[in-house]
TORVEX-972113 format. One record per residue: x, y, z of N, C-alpha, C, O in turn. Coordinates in steps of 0.05 Angstrom, whole numbers, padded with zeros to 5 digits, always signed. Each point is the difference from the previous one (the first is absolute). Layout:
N
XYZXYZXYZXYZ;...
***
This chain:
195
-00241-00512+00170+00029+00022-00012+00005+00006+00034-00012+00016+00015;+00040-00037-00008+00000+00010+00024+00024+00024-00003+00008+00004-00023;+00001+00010+00042+00000+00028-00002+00034+00017+00001+00008+00023+00006;+00003-00044-00014+00027-00010-00006-00010+00004-00032+00001+00024-00002;-00009-00032-00019-00013-00011-00024-00013+00031+00004+00016+00018-00004;-00037-00013+00009-00006+00037-00010+00022+00018-00003+00004+00010-00022;+00014-00004+00043+00025+00001+00001+00013+00002-00027+00010+00019-00012;-00014-00051+00003+00015+00004-00028-00018+00011-00019+00006+00012-00021;-00024-00016+00027-00016+00020-00026+00011+00019+00001+00008+00010-00021;-00003+00003+00054+00001+00037-00010+00021+00000-00012-00004+00010-00022;+00030-00019+00026+00020+00000-00004+00004-00006-00014+00024+00004-00006;-00040-00020-00015+00009+00001-00037-00005+00013-00006+00015+00013-00014;-00050+00001+00021-00004+00017-00024+00024+00026+00010-00015+00019+00000;+00038-00011+00008+00012+00013+00005+00011-00001-00024-00003+00022-00010;+00013-00037-00002+00016+00002-00026+00004-00029-00014+00018-00004-00017;-00037-00016+00027-00008-00020-00018+00032-00022+00006+00003-00016-00019;+00012+00013+00032+00013-00021-00002-00008-00010+00027-00003+00013+00020;+00000-00040-00024-00014-00017+00015+00028-00003+00018+00000+00011+00022;+00023-00025-00032+00021-00005+00022+00009+00026+00012+00010-00010+00019;-00006+00040-00015+00000+00018+00013-00026+00014+00021+00000+00017+00018;-00022-00035-00034-00029-00006+00031+00000-00008+00008-00012+00004+00021;+00027-00034-00025+00003-00011+00027+00016-00001+00018-00005-00009+00022;+00029+00019-00029+00019+00005+00016-00013+00035+00021+00007+00009+00022;-00021-00002-00035-00014+00026+00023-00023-00008+00016-00009+00009+00021;-00003-00031-00040-00020-00005+00016+00001-00022+00026-00020-00008+00012;+00052-00001-00005+00008-00006+00009+00013-00033+00009+00005-00013+00019;-00003+00013-00054+00006-00037-00006+00031+00003+00000+00010+00022+00002;+00005-00049-00004+00025-00001+00004+00003+00003-00030-00013-00009-00019;+00041+00028+00024+00004+00008-00020+00019-00016-00018+00001-00001-00025;+00012-00011+00042+00008-00040-00022-00020-00016-00011+00006-00013-00020;-00037+00010+00034-00019-00002-00020-00021+00019-00011-00023-00006+00005;+00029+00031-00019-00018+00012+00000-00007+00010-00024-00015+00018-00007;+00033-00040-00009-00006+00010-00035-00016-00023+00000-00022+00004-00011;+00029-00037+00023-00026-00027-00007-00024+00018+00031-00019-00016+00002;+00018+00027+00008-00025+00007+00022-00007+00029-00018-00015+00016+00012;+00022-00008-00036-00016+00023-00006-00021-00017-00032-00023+00000-00008;+00045-00010+00002-00015-00026-00023-00028-00011+00021-00014+00020+00001;+00008-00030+00006-00006-00023+00020-00028+00019+00004-00023-00006-00005;+00039+00034+00018-00025+00008+00017-00020+00021-00023-00015+00018+00007;+00021-00028-00045-00011+00018-00006-00018-00029-00021-00018+00005-00016;+00027-00031+00022-00022-00012-00011-00019-00018+00024+00002-00025+00000;-00014+00034+00012-00005+00007+00030-00033+00017-00014-00002+00024+00000;-00018-00043-00011-00024+00020-00004-00010+00020+00022-00002+00021-00013;-00005-00016+00035+00010+00014+00023+00010+00018-00019-00011+00014-00018;+00043-00017+00027+00012+00022-00003-00004+00015-00028-00008+00023-00001;+00014-00040-00022-00012+00006-00025-00014+00025+00001+00007+00023+00000;-00034-00037+00002-00018+00016+00002-00011+00037+00008-00016+00018-00007;+00036-00023+00025+00010+00017+00027+00013+00036-00016-00005+00025+00003;+00028-00050-00028+00011+00028-00011-00012+00004-00022+00010+00020-00011;-00028-00029-00003-00009-00005-00025-00026+00019+00014-00010+00018-00014;+00003-00022+00031-00016+00023+00013+00000+00026+00005-00017+00018-00001;+00048-00019+00009+00013+00020+00012+00011+00025-00025-00002+00025+00000;+00015-00046-00022+00001+00017-00026-00019+00004-00011+00005+00024-00004;-00020-00026-00002-00028+00006-00013-00016+00027+00017-00014+00018-00008;+00023-00024+00033-00014+00021+00023+00017+00022-00015-00015+00017-00010;+00045-00010+00003+00010+00024+00003+00011+00002-00029+00017+00016-00007;-00026-00032-00006-00003+00005-00038-00032+00029+00014+00002+00024+00005;-00022-00039-00004-00017+00018-00006+00002+00012+00020-00023+00008+00003;+00045+00004+00028-00012+00030+00001+00023+00017-00006-00001+00022+00010;+00025-00029-00026+00014+00015-00015-00009+00002-00025+00011+00016-00014;-00036-00034+00001-00005+00002-00027+00027-00015-00018+00000+00005-00024;+00010-00013+00030+00023-00018-00015-00005-00025-00014-00004-00020+00015;+00005+00018-00034+00000-00034-00005+00024-00014-00021+00021+00014-00002;-00022-00030-00008+00012-00014-00015+00003+00017-00041+00018-00008-00014;-00031+00024+00007-00010+00007-00010+00004+00037-00009-00004+00014-00020;+00013-00009+00048+00008+00028+00001+00021+00001+00000+00010+00020-00010;+00008-00045+00023+00032-00002+00006+00010-00008-00028+00021+00012-00005;-00031-00031-00019+00006+00000-00024-00007+00030-00010+00010+00003-00023;-00017+00011+00027-00006+00025-00020+00011+00019+00014+00002+00021-00012;+00007-00021+00039+00020+00012-00001+00028+00002-00016+00008+00019-00013;+00004-00045+00016+00017-00011-00011+00003+00007-00023+00018+00016-00006;-00036-00026-00012-00007-00004-00031+00006+00043-00007+00002+00008-00023;-00001+00008+00045-00012+00034-00013+00032+00002+00004+00013+00009-00019;+00004-00019+00050+00037-00004-00003+00011-00020-00024+00022+00004-00010;-00032-00019+00005+00018-00015-00021-00005+00019-00026+00021+00000-00013;-00039+00015+00001+00002+00013-00019-00007+00032+00001-00009+00016-00016;+00018-00013+00044+00006+00040+00002+00018+00009-00016+00020-00014+00000;-00018+00033-00014+00015+00013-00014+00012+00029+00008-00011+00007-00021;+00020+00009+00028+00000+00024+00020+00003+00011-00035-00009+00023-00005;+00019-00037-00012-00004+00020-00024-00028+00018-00017-00005+00019-00014;-00009-00047+00031-00031+00011-00005-00013+00016+00021-00024+00003-00005;+00034+00012+00032-00022+00012+00009+00025+00028+00005-00009+00018+00015;+00035-00016-00025+00014+00021+00011+00019+00008-00019+00010-00015-00017;-00004+00043+00019+00028+00010-00032-00003+00017+00011-00017+00011+00013;+00061-00009-00027+00006+00029+00000-00009+00022-00006-00009-00001-00023;+00007+00027+00034+00002+00017-00015+00007+00015+00001-00003+00009+00022;+00017+00009-00037+00018+00032+00011-00013+00021+00002-00011+00010-00020;+00011+00007+00054-00019+00024-00001+00027+00017+00000+00023-00008+00001;-00035+00040-00002+00010+00019+00001+00002+00014+00025-00021+00006+00011;+00046+00000+00001-00006+00011+00037+00015+00026-00007+00022+00008-00008;-00046+00000+00015+00024+00038+00010+00005-00003+00023-00017-00013+00013;+00049+00028+00005+00004+00001+00023+00011+00042-00003+00006+00015-00018;-00009-00014+00045+00011+00036+00004+00020-00008+00010+00001-00023+00007;+00013+00033-00005+00033+00003-00002+00003+00029+00018-00010+00021-00007;+00029-00025+00036+00000+00024+00014-00007+00024-00019-00020+00014-00002;+00046-00014-00015-00005+00028-00023-00022+00013-00008-00004+00020-00014;-00009-00039+00026-00041+00004-00008-00003-00005-00042-00018+00010-00014;+00043-00028+00003-00005-00002-00027-00019-00034-00001-00010-00013+00018;+00012+00010-00032-00023-00033-00004+00011-00012-00017+00006+00009-00022;+00000-00033+00031+00016-00018-00015-00012-00027-00004-00004-00014+00020;-00003+00004-00049-00018-00024-00004+00016-00024-00006+00021+00004-00012;-00025-00023+00016-00001-00019+00000-00011-00030-00010-00017+00004-00018;+00019-00025+00021-00010-00023-00020+00005-00029+00020+00021-00014+00000;-00044+00011+00018+00004-00026+00006-00021-00014-00005-00022+00008-00005;+00031-00033+00006-00016-00023-00002-00019-00005+00025+00010+00000+00022;-00045-00005-00029-00017-00008+00024-00006-00019-00012+00003-00002-00025;-00015-00021+00044-00010-00031-00001-00037+00010-00006-00013+00012+00017;+00006-00018-00036-00025+00008+00006-00015-00032-00014+00004-00013-00020;-00026+00011+00053-00017-00028-00002-00020+00008-00013-00008+00022+00007;-00008-00039-00029-00021+00003-00009-00028-00012+00022+00001-00015+00020;-00018+00025-00030-00024-00004+00039-00012-00023-00003-00021-00004+00013;+00034-00022-00033-00010-00026+00009+00018-00019+00018+00000-00024+00008;+00020+00056-00003+00022-00022+00016+00010-00006+00028+00013+00016+00013;-00024-00051-00002+00000-00012+00018+00032+00010+00017+00019-00015-00003;-00017+00030+00015+00035-00012+00023-00001-00005+00016+00020+00003+00015;-00043-00015-00007+00000-00035+00024+00010-00019-00021+00003-00022+00011;+00005+00021-00048-00011-00039-00002+00035+00020-00006+00016-00015+00012;-00002+00035-00022+00030+00011+00005+00010-00004+00009+00021-00005-00010;-00025+00003+00037+00027+00002+00026+00007+00022+00000-00007+00018-00015;+00026-00017+00041+00005+00025+00011+00012+00025-00014+00012-00005-00021;-00015+00028+00028+00011+00019-00019+00018+00021+00020-00007+00010+00021;+00032-00009-00035+00009+00015+00013+00028+00013+00003+00016-00019+00001;-00003+00040+00000+00017+00022-00010+00026-00022-00001+00003-00015+00019;+00019+00015-00047+00015-00017-00004+00032+00028-00001-00006+00024-00002;+00029-00031+00002+00018+00019-00006-00001+00014-00040+00010+00018-00014;-00029-00043+00012+00000+00015-00033-00021+00005-00003-00004+00012-00022;-00022-00018+00041-00030+00016-00013-00005-00020+00024+00010-00012+00019;-00042+00021-00042-00023-00023+00020+00005-00026+00001+00011-00004-00022;-00012-00017+00033+00012-00022+00003-00040-00020-00005-00021+00012+00003;+00023-00031-00008-00020-00015+00002+00004-00030+00008+00020-00009-00011;-00033-00009+00028+00006-00032-00002-00027+00003-00007-00020+00013+00005;+00034-00041-00030-00019-00011-00010-00005-00044+00010+00018-00014+00010;-00042+00007-00018-00001-00032+00015+00014-00008-00019+00002+00011-00022;+00011-00035+00030+00019-00021-00007-00020-00015-00009-00020-00011+00009;+00036+00013-00043-00030-00006-00018-00007-00031+00004-00021-00013+00004;+00057+00004-00010+00003-00033+00006-00017-00023+00020-00009-00023-00003;+00012+00048+00030-00005-00010+00021-00033+00002-00006-00012-00022-00002;-00001+00045-00001-00029+00003-00010-00002-00026-00024-00009-00022+00008;+00014+00023-00025-00005-00030-00026+00010-00020+00027+00014+00016-00013;-00012-00020+00019+00018-00026+00019-00034-00018+00015-00012-00020-00007;+00006+00041+00030-00021+00006+00015-00030-00006-00025-00017-00017+00005;+00016+00031-00025-00021-00002-00013-00010-00028-00009-00022-00011+00000;+00055+00003-00011+00001-00034-00018-00003-00016+00035-00018-00016-00006;+00021+00011+00026+00002-00005+00024-00031+00001+00006-00010-00021+00009;-00004+00043-00012-00025-00005+00009-00015-00014-00023-00022-00008+00006;+00033+00002-00035-00022-00013-00017+00008-00025+00000-00014-00016-00014;+00037+00005+00029+00012-00028+00005+00022-00009-00027+00006-00024-00006;+00002+00042-00006+00012+00001-00012+00030-00023+00008+00004-00022-00010;+00006+00032+00024+00025-00006+00012-00005-00026+00021-00017+00001+00018;+00031-00019-00021+00000-00021+00018+00027-00004+00024+00024-00007-00002;-00041+00017+00025+00037+00003+00019+00006-00034+00006-00017-00017-00006;+00038+00011+00016+00000-00023+00007-00002-00006+00022+00010+00016+00015;-00019-00035-00005-00007+00003+00029+00025-00029+00008+00000-00020-00014;+00017+00023+00038+00007-00028+00007-00007-00005+00031-00006+00016+00018;+00010-00051-00020-00014-00004+00022+00020-00025+00017+00011-00022-00006;-00013+00032+00021+00034-00039+00010-00029-00010+00024-00015+00014+00014;+00014-00051-00018-00015-00007+00001+00021-00020+00019+00021-00005-00010;-00029-00008+00041+00029-00011+00013-00020-00033-00007-00024+00001-00001;+00037-00027-00002-00005-00023-00003+00014-00019-00001+00013+00003-00020;-00006-00026+00031+00011-00017+00020+00008-00011-00028+00015-00019-00002;-00021+00028-00012+00010-00021-00034-00006-00024+00000+00013-00015-00015;-00034+00004+00031-00003-00034+00000-00026+00004-00014-00005+00023+00003;-00016-00037-00020-00025-00006-00003-00004-00027+00008+00015-00019-00004;-00031+00018+00014-00012-00027+00012-00024-00011-00019-00022+00010-00007;+00039-00042+00002-00031-00010-00039-00006-00011+00017-00022-00009-00007;+00028-00006+00045-00023-00026+00007-00022+00019+00003+00006+00015+00018;-00033-00009-00029-00023+00004+00019-00024-00025-00002-00001-00017-00017;-00011+00019+00034-00028-00025-00001-00014+00022-00002-00002+00022+00012;-00009-00037-00037-00035+00013+00004-00020-00030+00011+00007-00024+00001;-00035+00039+00007-00023-00014+00004-00016-00002-00025-00014+00018-00008;+00018-00039-00004-00020+00002-00009-00022-00016+00009-00020+00007-00013;+00015-00025+00030-00027-00004+00007-00024+00015-00011-00019-00014-00007;+00018+00050+00005-00030+00007-00009+00000+00005-00024-00019+00015-00005;+00037-00023-00020+00005-00004-00024-00035-00022-00015-00009-00019+00012;+00001+00025-00029-00025-00014-00014+00020-00025-00003+00018-00006+00016;-00025-00009-00042+00012-00019-00006+00006+00003-00020+00021-00009-00010;-00042+00028-00004+00011+00013-00023+00024+00023-00003+00017-00001-00018;-00017+00015+00033+00022+00029+00014+00029-00030-00001+00021+00003-00013;-00027-00031+00030+00026-00010-00006+00014-00009-00021+00023+00004-00006;-00045-00019-00007-00001-00013-00028+00018+00021-00029+00010-00008-00021;-00011+00046+00037+00017+00018-00011+00016+00000+00013+00013-00014-00015;-00001+00016+00030+00013-00002+00021+00026-00018-00012+00023+00008+00000;-00033-00035-00010+00018-00015-00001+00012-00002-00039+00020-00005-00013;-00044+00010+00009+00006+00013-00030+00024+00019-00008+00018-00006-00016;-00020+00035+00034+00014+00018+00002+00028-00013+00011+00020+00007-00013;-00015-00024+00036+00030-00008+00018+00004-00012-00036+00016+00009-00016;-00038-00033+00009+00024-00012-00017+00006+00016-00028+00020-00011-00009;-00025+00025-00003+00002+00019-00017+00034+00005+00008+00022-00009-00006;-00032+00029+00024+00037+00008+00024+00019-00021+00005+00019+00002-00017;-00017-00009+00022+00005-00040-00010+00008-00002-00018+00025-00001+00001;-00038-00002-00035+00016-00004-00012+00011+00016-00023+00006-00008-00023;-00004+00041+00036+00008+00019-00014+00032+00006+00021+00020+00012-00008;-00023-00022+00028+00036-00007+00010+00014-00020-00010+00024+00004+00000;-00032-00026-00009+00007-00026-00005+00014+00017-00035+00023-00007-00004;-00030+00018-00009+00004+00011-00025+00028+00020+00000+00007+00011-00021;
***
């Protein structure tokens, strides 16, 4: 593998975008998409990418199962299973020494609450604000992982528009039996065309 191909491998691991990796590795912007695709088809490059991805998965202990399990948790997440509002009485001492009681609502979380799944907590204008995952996006990722959605791939093929039908074949290496079979086939094709 050339140093430029190794650079492509290193860049590809950043975002798994072959086109951008090719550009960052020094390939032409105009041909980066094609170059990225072709590089990933080369056995030495593909093996280097696969080895690096496997090493990274082992290092961080994340694999497809881990990702899929987290996505399922996100898709099934319901805050009501882990938190509730509870009204509590609070006492506040006034400047004159009197005590005033008032009721407030507090958010309570059960002990199994995994805040990492829920997202960021912050104080909003109306109280506690929690960012929840976009369920549609999570379900879409799960579906893609399971191969449920087929992506449309468009390709542009350049062709002169003409097809050369005048081929010359060397039949000298064929056996007599193979020549007879060929003669029978061409006869059948000729009969089919005449009908």
